[in-house]
PARO-976496 format. One line per field, with one value per residue (C-alpha): chain; x, y, z. Coordinates in nm, 3 decimals. Layout:
! PARO-976496
chain	(A	...)
xx	(X	...)
yy	(Y	...)
zz	(Z	...)
***
This chain:
! PARO-976496
chain	(A	A	A	A	A	A	A	A	A	A	A	A	A	A	A	A	A	A	A	A	A	A	A	A	A	A	A	A	A	A	A	A	A	A	A	A	A	A	A	A	A	A	A	A	A	A	A	A	A	A	A	A	A	A	A	A	A	A	A	A	A	A	A	A	A	A	A	A	A	A	A	A	A	A	A	A	A	A	A	A	A	A	A	A	A	A	A	A	A	A	A	A	A	A	A	A	A	A	A	A	A	A	A	A	A	A	A	A	A	A	A	A	A	A	A	A	A	A	A	A	A	A	A	A	A	A	A	A	A	A	A	A	A	A	A	A	A	A	A	A	A	A	A	A	A	A	A	A	A	A	A	A	A	A	A	A	A	A	A	A	A	A	A	A	A	A	A	A	A	A	A	A	A	A	A	A	A	A	A	A	A	A	A	A	A	A	A	A	A	A	A	A	A	A	A	A	A	A	A	A	A	A	A	A	A	A	A	A	A	A	A	A	A	A	A	A	A	A	A	A	A	A	A	A	A	A	A	A	A	A	A	A	A	A	A	A	A	A	A	A	A	A	A	A	A	A	A	A	A	A	A	A	A	A	A	A	A	A	A	A	A	A	A	A	A	A	A	A	A	A	A	A	A	A	A	A	A	A	A	A	A	A	A	A	A	A	A	A	A	A	A	A	A	A	A	A	A	A	A	A	A	A	A	A	A	A	A	A	A	A	A	A	A	A	A	A	A	A	A	A	A	A	A	A	A	A	A	A	A	A	A	A	A	A	A	A	A	A	A	A	A	A	A	A	A	A	A	A	A	A	A	A	A	A	A	A	A	A	A	A	A	A	A	A	A	A	A	A	A	A	A	A	A	A	A	A	A	A)
xx	(1.256	1.430	1.251	1.548	1.406	1.122	0.987	1.194	1.005	1.231	1.028	1.139	1.029	1.143	1.208	1.310	0.943	0.816	0.608	0.887	0.797	0.465	0.625	0.861	0.505	0.346	0.645	0.651	0.295	0.364	0.682	0.488	0.254	0.422	0.393	0.762	0.688	0.612	0.825	1.199	1.212	1.492	1.399	1.530	1.559	1.579	1.720	1.588	1.935	1.874	2.099	1.954	2.074	1.967	1.770	1.697	1.327	1.207	0.845	0.855	1.194	0.915	0.617	0.430	0.448	0.489	0.818	1.092	0.914	1.027	1.322	1.538	1.850	1.769	1.753	1.990	2.217	2.584	2.811	2.567	2.442	2.203	2.202	1.927	2.133	1.983	2.004	1.732	1.677	1.946	1.640	1.901	1.913	2.334	2.404	2.750	2.892	3.055	3.143	2.902	2.617	2.455	2.590	2.265	2.042	1.975	1.822	1.456	1.141	0.951	0.959	0.673	0.749	0.571	0.659	0.432	0.487	0.719	1.045	0.826	0.453	0.444	0.603	0.974	1.067	0.806	0.998	1.348	1.249	1.110	1.483	1.575	1.349	1.256	0.883	0.693	0.356	0.105	0.042	0.265	0.439	0.159	-0.129	0.144	0.235	-0.162	-0.243	0.008	-0.088	-0.403	-0.479	-0.420	-0.631	-0.906	-0.910	-0.907	-1.191	-1.364	-1.280	-1.437	-1.794	-1.696	-1.853	-1.570	-1.560	-1.470	-1.101	-0.841	-0.524	-0.235	0.108	0.436	0.371	0.053	0.237	0.599	0.848	0.816	0.405	0.218	0.045	-0.229	-0.210	-0.214	-0.543	-0.687	-0.613	-0.699	-1.049	-1.085	-1.030	-1.273	-1.538	-1.517	-1.679	-1.535	-1.366	-1.132	-0.857	-0.508	-0.243	0.055	-0.055	0.182	0.173	-0.008	-0.092	-0.238	0.150	0.141	-0.236	-0.421	-0.790	-0.853	-1.174	-1.101	-0.899	-0.644	-0.568	-0.498	-0.177	0.002	-0.131	0.003	0.300	0.298	0.173	0.472	0.716	0.650	0.531	0.521	0.189	-0.099	-0.425	-0.720	-1.044	-1.392	-1.492	-1.759	-2.000	-2.051	-1.879	-1.544	-1.578	-1.291	-1.305	-0.999	-0.978	-0.772	-0.638	-0.897	-0.753	-0.650	-0.731	-1.058	-1.297	-1.129	-1.310	-1.374	-1.360	-1.669	-1.633	-1.530	-1.623	-1.337	-1.420	-1.163	-1.034	-1.224	-0.949	-0.808	-0.978	-0.954	-0.806	-0.455	-0.147	-0.158	-0.530	-0.445	-0.129	-0.112	-0.489	-0.595	-0.954	-0.934	-1.097	-1.270	-1.611	-1.633	-1.901	-1.970	-2.244	-2.445	-2.746	-2.660	-2.750	-2.461	-2.221	-2.275	-2.233	-1.877	-1.808	-1.876	-1.721	-1.409	-1.369	-1.431	-1.156	-0.921	-0.985	-1.016	-0.629	-0.485	-0.443	-0.317	-0.244	-0.413	-0.531	-0.770	-1.000	-1.135	-1.487	-1.707	-2.064	-2.249	-2.536	-2.746	-2.667	-2.432	-2.142	-1.778	-1.470	-1.155	-0.829	-0.736	-0.415	-0.184	0.030	-0.215	-0.077	-0.053	-0.017	-0.205	-0.473	-0.438	-0.792	-0.699	-0.572	-0.840	-1.138	-0.993	-0.981	-1.341	-1.364	-1.238	-0.913	-0.711	-0.378	-0.121	-0.347	-0.385	-0.003	-0.009	-0.288	-0.052	0.285	0.118	-0.054	0.304	0.421	0.179	0.303	0.577	0.907	0.938	0.774	0.393)
yy	(-0.230	-0.504	-0.822	-1.057	-1.119	-1.129	-0.792	-0.765	-0.673	-0.564	-0.637	-0.408	-0.485	-0.484	-0.083	0.106	0.134	-0.051	-0.240	-0.426	-0.802	-0.730	-0.582	-0.906	-1.081	-0.945	-1.005	-1.370	-1.403	-1.190	-1.400	-1.713	-1.619	-1.437	-1.514	-1.630	-1.769	-1.368	-1.220	-1.200	-1.117	-0.928	-0.945	-0.654	-0.596	-0.261	-0.357	-0.160	0.008	0.148	-0.101	-0.176	-0.593	-0.835	-1.112	-1.503	-1.432	-1.740	-1.704	-1.983	-1.752	-1.449	-1.553	-1.465	-1.675	-1.766	-1.753	-1.497	-1.254	-1.210	-0.974	-0.863	-0.961	-1.296	-1.363	-1.121	-1.283	-1.205	-0.948	-0.816	-0.408	-0.272	0.128	0.323	0.507	0.862	1.076	1.167	0.823	0.640	0.348	0.137	-0.011	-0.034	-0.418	-0.506	-0.809	-1.139	-1.201	-1.458	-1.185	-1.130	-0.787	-0.611	-0.750	-0.403	-0.265	-0.374	-0.240	-0.159	-0.161	-0.273	-0.127	-0.345	-0.129	-0.033	0.239	0.538	0.574	0.414	0.419	0.781	0.928	0.901	0.592	0.719	1.040	0.841	0.623	0.917	1.052	0.697	0.706	0.367	0.314	0.158	0.016	0.238	0.585	0.905	1.110	1.321	1.021	0.840	1.104	1.214	0.867	0.794	1.074	1.032	1.374	1.542	1.192	1.280	1.622	1.575	1.326	1.596	1.882	1.596	1.566	1.236	1.094	1.014	0.957	1.249	1.271	1.503	1.578	1.553	1.787	1.804	2.134	2.044	1.769	1.759	1.845	2.214	2.215	2.466	2.297	2.482	2.336	2.021	2.056	2.140	1.837	1.651	1.806	1.778	1.423	1.359	1.556	1.257	0.996	0.687	0.510	0.665	0.466	0.608	0.544	0.751	0.951	0.814	0.412	0.120	-0.270	-0.140	-0.097	0.180	0.172	0.160	0.119	0.363	0.374	0.606	0.933	0.813	0.569	0.852	1.009	0.670	0.565	0.877	0.867	0.444	0.616	0.889	0.593	0.590	0.901	1.293	1.341	1.131	1.075	0.991	0.847	0.780	0.448	0.364	0.115	-0.113	-0.375	-0.293	-0.349	-0.324	-0.276	-0.296	-0.061	-0.089	0.178	0.164	-0.001	0.211	0.511	0.433	0.490	0.290	-0.027	-0.174	-0.494	-0.731	-0.559	-0.796	-0.781	-0.825	-1.079	-1.014	-1.334	-1.346	-1.322	-0.985	-0.670	-0.518	-0.528	-0.529	-0.670	-0.983	-0.960	-0.923	-1.154	-1.387	-1.431	-1.798	-1.660	-1.361	-1.329	-1.196	-1.297	-1.200	-1.095	-0.866	-1.006	-0.649	-0.520	-0.502	-0.084	-0.045	-0.301	-0.078	0.254	0.155	0.045	0.391	0.575	0.339	0.459	0.813	0.797	0.663	0.940	1.207	1.190	1.124	0.763	0.561	0.208	-0.003	0.073	-0.065	0.147	0.087	0.164	0.132	0.026	0.155	-0.010	0.311	0.154	0.454	0.458	0.606	0.597	0.548	0.538	0.462	0.260	0.315	0.001	-0.255	-0.582	-0.864	-1.107	-1.476	-1.303	-0.953	-0.817	-0.670	-0.972	-1.236	-0.954	-1.001	-1.321	-1.329	-1.043	-1.319	-1.178	-1.440	-1.367	-1.379	-1.199	-0.934	-0.912	-0.900	-0.644	-0.402	-0.452	-0.393	-0.054	0.060	-0.026	0.234	0.496	0.725	0.697	1.055	1.262	1.193)
zz	(-2.592	-2.769	-2.931	-2.889	-2.491	-2.293	-2.120	-1.826	-1.464	-1.168	-0.922	-0.633	-0.253	0.068	0.196	0.487	0.635	0.895	0.661	0.530	0.617	0.378	0.126	0.086	0.142	-0.132	-0.340	-0.247	-0.425	-0.713	-0.806	-0.753	-0.994	-1.298	-1.608	-1.687	-2.004	-2.070	-1.829	-1.749	-1.340	-1.176	-0.830	-0.645	-0.253	-0.020	0.299	0.567	0.600	0.220	0.052	-0.277	-0.381	-0.622	-0.435	-0.534	-0.549	-0.396	-0.308	-0.016	0.177	0.134	0.280	0.612	0.889	1.239	1.314	1.141	0.946	0.561	0.513	0.200	0.401	0.432	0.005	-0.108	-0.339	-0.179	-0.317	-0.554	-0.555	-0.760	-0.785	-0.992	-1.295	-1.283	-1.561	-1.843	-2.060	-1.859	-1.801	-1.595	-1.300	-1.243	-1.091	-0.987	-0.859	-0.947	-1.312	-1.333	-1.342	-1.681	-1.827	-1.929	-1.658	-1.572	-1.867	-1.742	-1.945	-1.633	-1.262	-1.008	-0.654	-0.448	-0.137	0.157	0.319	0.374	0.144	-0.141	-0.165	-0.077	-0.422	-0.312	-0.507	-0.771	-0.820	-0.860	-1.130	-1.300	-1.263	-1.406	-1.712	-1.647	-1.681	-1.336	-1.222	-1.007	-0.888	-0.972	-0.745	-0.675	-0.578	-0.417	-0.142	-0.109	-0.070	0.213	0.378	0.554	0.642	0.267	0.142	0.350	0.257	-0.144	-0.077	0.073	-0.188	-0.457	-0.198	-0.107	0.249	0.551	0.907	1.153	1.241	1.441	1.326	1.590	1.437	1.593	1.706	1.844	2.047	2.041	2.298	2.257	2.242	2.499	2.727	2.584	2.266	2.361	2.558	2.303	2.084	2.385	2.391	2.034	2.030	2.321	2.129	1.892	2.147	2.251	2.132	1.881	1.655	1.667	1.413	1.220	0.948	0.694	0.773	0.705	0.777	1.104	1.268	1.557	1.504	1.857	1.960	2.231	2.448	2.756	2.748	3.011	2.762	2.487	2.538	2.527	2.181	2.048	2.166	2.034	1.671	1.701	1.697	1.304	1.209	1.393	1.257	1.415	1.286	1.559	1.406	1.550	1.538	1.313	1.397	1.083	0.868	0.716	0.310	0.062	-0.289	-0.527	-0.847	-1.171	-1.411	-1.738	-2.019	-2.312	-2.141	-1.991	-1.666	-1.378	-1.299	-0.928	-0.841	-0.649	-0.292	-0.001	0.364	0.635	0.911	1.176	1.386	1.697	1.936	1.809	1.966	1.592	1.275	1.386	1.196	1.388	1.285	0.923	0.849	1.099	1.248	1.176	1.187	1.021	0.642	0.384	0.301	-0.126	-0.257	0.052	0.235	0.154	0.000	-0.386	-0.366	-0.115	-0.277	-0.609	-0.408	-0.277	-0.646	-0.753	-0.472	-0.511	-0.847	-0.777	-0.449	-0.736	-0.947	-0.659	-0.556	-0.954	-0.917	-1.169	-1.200	-0.921	-0.595	-0.308	-0.109	0.243	0.342	0.653	0.615	0.918	1.069	0.916	0.570	0.495	0.311	0.431	0.271	0.504	0.320	-0.037	-0.063	-0.376	-0.355	-0.182	-0.022	-0.210	0.038	0.049	0.245	0.074	-0.038	-0.368	-0.514	-0.349	-0.483	-0.834	-0.834	-0.743	-1.018	-1.307	-1.277	-1.127	-1.049	-1.313	-1.519	-1.288	-1.249	-1.652	-1.656	-1.415	-1.577	-1.943	-1.831	-1.693	-2.026	-2.213	-1.991	-2.081	-1.906	-1.839	-1.507	-1.556)
***
């Protein structure tokens, strides 16, 4: 790393998944809060068609609102493309375009991959960055893939003895056009045993995109087909009677144990049937109560399970773990997000701010943790 310049951070956002707009909004908050006295920022967008481009990085143009959702194409620098340079120890992004683009801009010290969903949060970009020899923040290939796939996430949690809710997996061979009628009936029978309502969601998705709340058998097939628009594998989960609570986690300093934030409880906009995309990002009355208004013992249990879930998938850097605190006083893990949303309404930055780590310091810790790691395969 050169001593003649600031630490150069490539903030990569957008991507090919259905969560493109949420990723742009996460980047907007980070780009507006990162310490520019310490870090030189290279904003790199991945368009929906997979193109890598240099962007303006204007936080105001990346905000979620009631109008058009933000996108990489809307902030792309015309005529400037970015290509990861593969090969051991290359450690660079190749930036090509007009002559006024500074030479060596692609020689970055660390990548902050603010990508949500497939082709980003699932281990794909992590593997690519390891091939280029560039350090990056967050989970490695295995943890990213396991955290993205809710089936294998739950299998790992179960293997570690962590409490989870009941669910059924609907695979392509069970439901696809070539699936035997007997297999489809078996799946429907298994789901019916969960009781009603159930939540149907893509197994490898986020931000509640493609997720439905189903209250009767007659609506189940349509909900599964809707989820299959985003992923050929679908998860159907039994509804849990209780509060939705989240907790943020950071990798420990200098190899120490992971650290959990103060938990927060989600309060869903009363005009929404459940915590769907609209309620999460556009609902005027959705909010998070921090600290969560639950008993102290339950809050501590959630913080302990947050760290246990982080370790269960060999996570690194940062994550957010989502829970149910049931009316019977039980704590169940719903899922882990290895690159949690960082929009102004997202729980991850809000919970850390309430825990004494405001956004600029939070970004600094994430980056410094990444810089201490090897640029080779983890």
